[in-house]
NUNU-64188 format. One record per residue (C-alpha): chain; residue number from 1; x, y, z. Coordinates in nm, 4 decimals, decimal comma. Example, Ala and Ser with C-alpha at 12.3 -4.5 7.8 and 13.67 -1.06 7.14 Angstrom:
<pts>
PT:c:k:px:py:pz
PT:A:1:1,2300:-0,4500:0,7800
PT:A:2:1,3670:-0,1060:0,7140
</pts>
This chain:
<pts>
PT:c:k:px:py:pz
PT:A:1:-3,7360:2,5498:-5,2506
PT:A:2:-3,5197:2,4706:-4,9519
PT:A:3:-3,1461:2,5395:-4,9901
PT:A:4:-3,0472:2,1827:-4,8881
PT:A:5:-3,3110:2,0109:-5,0965
PT:A:6:-3,0504:1,9035:-5,3503
PT:A:7:-2,8794:1,6952:-5,0782
PT:A:8:-3,1792:1,4661:-5,0390
PT:A:9:-3,1759:1,3872:-5,4083
PT:A:10:-2,8100:1,2726:-5,4109
PT:A:11:-2,7769:0,8956:-5,3933
PT:A:12:-2,4800:0,7645:-5,1870
PT:A:13:-2,5539:0,3928:-5,2229
PT:A:14:-2,7406:0,1508:-5,0009
PT:A:15:-2,8107:0,2577:-4,6439
PT:A:16:-2,5784:0,0849:-4,3896
PT:A:17:-2,8787:-0,0228:-4,1840
PT:A:18:-2,9856:-0,2550:-4,4655
PT:A:19:-2,6826:-0,4840:-4,4086
PT:A:20:-2,7315:-0,7662:-4,1521
PT:A:21:-2,3928:-0,7103:-3,9850
PT:A:22:-2,4865:-0,3519:-3,9052
PT:A:23:-2,7419:-0,4651:-3,6452
PT:A:24:-2,4888:-0,7008:-3,4856
PT:A:25:-2,2246:-0,4260:-3,4766
PT:A:26:-2,4693:-0,1672:-3,3439
PT:A:27:-2,5785:-0,3989:-3,0604
PT:A:28:-2,2489:-0,5756:-2,9884
PT:A:29:-2,0169:-0,2743:-2,9661
PT:A:30:-2,1763:-0,1143:-2,6547
PT:A:31:-2,1978:-0,4555:-2,4875
PT:A:32:-1,8271:-0,5230:-2,5550
PT:A:33:-1,7266:-0,1774:-2,4280
PT:A:34:-1,9390:-0,2199:-2,1124
PT:A:35:-1,7974:-0,5656:-2,0434
PT:A:36:-1,4400:-0,4373:-2,0866
PT:A:37:-1,5017:-0,1406:-1,8546
PT:A:38:-1,6640:-0,3647:-1,5914
PT:A:39:-1,3706:-0,6073:-1,6077
PT:A:40:-1,1199:-0,3261:-1,5562
PT:A:41:-1,3154:-0,1794:-1,2633
PT:A:42:-1,3598:-0,5146:-1,0887
PT:A:43:-0,9932:-0,6054:-1,1422
PT:A:44:-0,8841:-0,2712:-0,9960
PT:A:45:-1,1043:-0,3146:-0,6868
PT:A:46:-0,8797:-0,5887:-0,5473
PT:A:47:-0,6749:-0,4770:-0,2463
PT:A:48:-0,3149:-0,4098:-0,3473
PT:A:49:-0,0683:-0,2543:-0,1081
PT:A:50:0,2973:-0,2092:-0,1826
PT:A:51:0,5370:-0,2065:0,1124
PT:A:52:0,8861:-0,0596:0,0584
PT:A:53:1,1874:0,0101:0,2716
PT:A:54:1,3253:0,3610:0,2848
PT:A:55:1,6650:0,4163:0,1322
PT:A:56:1,9326:0,5375:0,3654
PT:A:57:1,9960:0,4845:0,7365
PT:A:58:1,6375:0,4724:0,8582
PT:A:59:1,6627:0,1546:1,0666
PT:A:60:1,8349:0,1627:1,4043
PT:A:61:1,8913:-0,0621:1,7040
PT:A:62:1,8956:0,0890:2,0525
PT:A:63:1,9572:-0,0997:2,3764
PT:A:64:1,6984:-0,0659:2,6525
PT:A:65:1,7853:0,0605:2,9989
PT:A:66:1,8052:-0,2952:3,1308
PT:A:67:2,0353:-0,3736:2,8314
PT:A:68:1,8880:-0,7220:2,7959
PT:A:69:1,6668:-0,6085:2,5089
PT:A:70:1,7109:-0,4232:2,1827
PT:A:71:1,4648:-0,1712:2,0353
PT:A:72:1,4254:-0,1685:1,6581
PT:A:73:1,3061:0,1622:1,5067
PT:A:74:1,2518:0,2548:1,1468
PT:A:75:1,0274:0,3989:0,8790
PT:A:76:0,8732:0,1988:0,5943
PT:A:77:0,6576:0,3276:0,3110
PT:A:78:0,3219:0,1800:0,2144
PT:A:79:0,1353:0,2581:-0,1077
PT:A:80:-0,2244:0,1733:-0,1933
PT:A:81:-0,2272:0,0892:-0,5660
PT:A:82:-0,5990:0,0150:-0,5808
PT:A:83:-0,9140:0,2170:-0,6437
PT:A:84:-1,0484:0,0783:-0,3155
PT:A:85:-0,9649:0,2361:0,0202
PT:A:86:-0,7693:0,0087:0,2539
PT:A:87:-0,6424:0,0090:0,6113
PT:A:88:-0,3562:-0,1461:0,8044
PT:A:89:-0,4848:-0,3479:1,0960
PT:A:90:-0,1819:-0,5362:1,2292
PT:A:91:0,1996:-0,5405:1,2345
PT:A:92:0,4323:-0,8396:1,2796
PT:A:93:0,8084:-0,8217:1,3235
PT:A:94:1,0668:-1,1004:1,3047
PT:A:95:1,4437:-1,0804:1,3329
PT:A:96:1,6980:-1,3197:1,1891
PT:A:97:1,9337:-1,4637:1,4474
PT:A:98:2,3003:-1,5419:1,3673
PT:A:99:2,2200:-1,9143:1,3410
PT:A:100:1,9682:-1,8400:1,0595
PT:A:101:1,6425:-1,8892:1,2530
PT:A:102:1,3747:-1,6231:1,2764
PT:A:103:1,2557:-1,4917:1,6133
PT:A:104:0,9296:-1,3025:1,6687
PT:A:105:0,9625:-0,9528:1,8123
PT:A:106:0,7215:-0,7797:2,0502
PT:A:107:0,5255:-0,4973:1,8959
PT:A:108:0,2277:-0,2856:1,9836
PT:A:109:0,1176:0,0720:1,9326
PT:A:110:0,3790:0,2995:2,0914
PT:A:111:0,3444:0,6719:2,1578
PT:A:112:0,6632:0,8476:2,2637
PT:A:113:0,6871:1,2099:2,3747
PT:A:114:1,0357:1,3552:2,3941
PT:A:115:1,1257:1,6648:2,5949
PT:A:116:1,3410:1,9376:2,4467
PT:A:117:1,5743:2,1152:2,6819
PT:A:118:1,3765:2,3987:2,8412
PT:A:119:1,1055:2,4181:2,5740
PT:A:120:0,8587:2,1577:2,7007
PT:A:121:0,7371:1,8416:2,5329
PT:A:122:0,7632:1,7764:2,1614
PT:A:123:0,4724:1,6508:1,9608
PT:A:124:0,4280:1,2806:2,0414
PT:A:125:0,5587:1,0323:1,7856
PT:A:126:0,3355:0,7288:1,7246
PT:A:127:0,4751:0,3955:1,6100
PT:A:128:0,2794:0,1001:1,4641
PT:A:129:-0,0370:0,3063:1,4139
PT:A:130:-0,3484:0,0909:1,3791
PT:A:131:-0,5898:0,1238:1,2187
PT:A:132:-0,4182:0,3378:0,9584
PT:A:133:-0,6490:0,4154:0,6683
PT:A:134:-0,5145:0,4600:0,3176
PT:A:135:-0,7076:0,6432:0,0482
PT:A:136:-0,7156:0,4983:-0,3053
PT:A:137:-0,3934:0,5582:-0,5033
PT:A:138:-0,2121:0,7091:-0,2048
PT:A:139:0,0843:0,6371:0,0180
PT:A:140:0,2042:0,6949:0,3707
PT:A:141:0,5163:0,6587:0,5797
PT:A:142:0,4910:0,4204:0,8713
PT:A:143:0,7103:0,4731:1,1770
PT:A:144:0,7620:0,1216:1,3148
PT:A:145:0,9123:-0,0060:1,6394
PT:A:146:0,9602:-0,3474:1,8008
PT:A:147:1,1492:-0,4963:2,0965
PT:A:148:1,3395:-0,8248:2,1176
PT:A:149:1,5404:-0,9937:2,3934
PT:A:150:1,8888:-1,0210:2,2457
PT:A:151:2,2356:-0,9000:2,3244
PT:A:152:2,3022:-0,5872:2,1219
PT:A:153:2,4176:-0,6904:1,7710
PT:A:154:2,5928:-0,4582:1,5271
PT:A:155:2,3328:-0,5283:1,2581
PT:A:156:2,0102:-0,7225:1,2573
PT:A:157:1,7983:-0,8349:0,9581
PT:A:158:1,4312:-0,7621:1,0355
PT:A:159:1,1174:-0,8650:0,8466
PT:A:160:0,8381:-0,6076:0,8780
PT:A:161:0,5010:-0,7584:0,7915
PT:A:162:0,1704:-0,5734:0,7787
PT:A:163:-0,1812:-0,7097:0,7457
PT:A:164:-0,4453:-0,5082:0,5661
PT:A:165:-0,8185:-0,4783:0,6256
PT:A:166:-0,8912:-0,7788:0,4036
PT:A:167:-0,6434:-1,0127:0,5781
PT:A:168:-0,3780:-0,9980:0,3054
PT:A:169:-0,0188:-0,9727:0,4339
PT:A:170:0,2711:-0,7786:0,2875
PT:A:171:0,6355:-0,8058:0,3942
PT:A:172:0,9564:-0,6072:0,3515
PT:A:173:1,3032:-0,7059:0,4747
PT:A:174:1,5329:-0,4391:0,6197
PT:A:175:1,8662:-0,4359:0,8014
PT:A:176:1,8884:-0,2346:1,1230
PT:A:177:2,2276:-0,1046:1,2411
PT:A:178:2,3357:-0,0108:1,5938
</pts>
């Protein structure tokens, strides 16, 4: 006689497979779980960038040599909150004039190499880097720069707008100080 033979003789009641709802539950549960997982994955695949200003004095205004223009420099942070990789393809800058209107600023990709005294050139600093790829669930700091024809103000509200790979735009407002 087998040692577990007594177990087969014990009666626990009707088998759950004999109930009609058991078949519905057995078939419906995996379908519901799969549908929920697919919904979450597809929802998370949408491009979502978050653009933030840095805290502190990161935004400056510098006059140009001709002193008819002002250079805006700063650093903004961008975060990719999606499971899909994304890239920044374009930058737009606007400044708010004292009369309340917004004026477009000139911007392009800038690469500046500074020279230290006697040590040779520093590593070049790149502003408005495009295309800038962002891995899923990651972030990066963006050095930004733009030029506008204005007399040198003490402070200037600036709207920094970026456009991602999918054409969606994101904006952050900062105040630059001379």
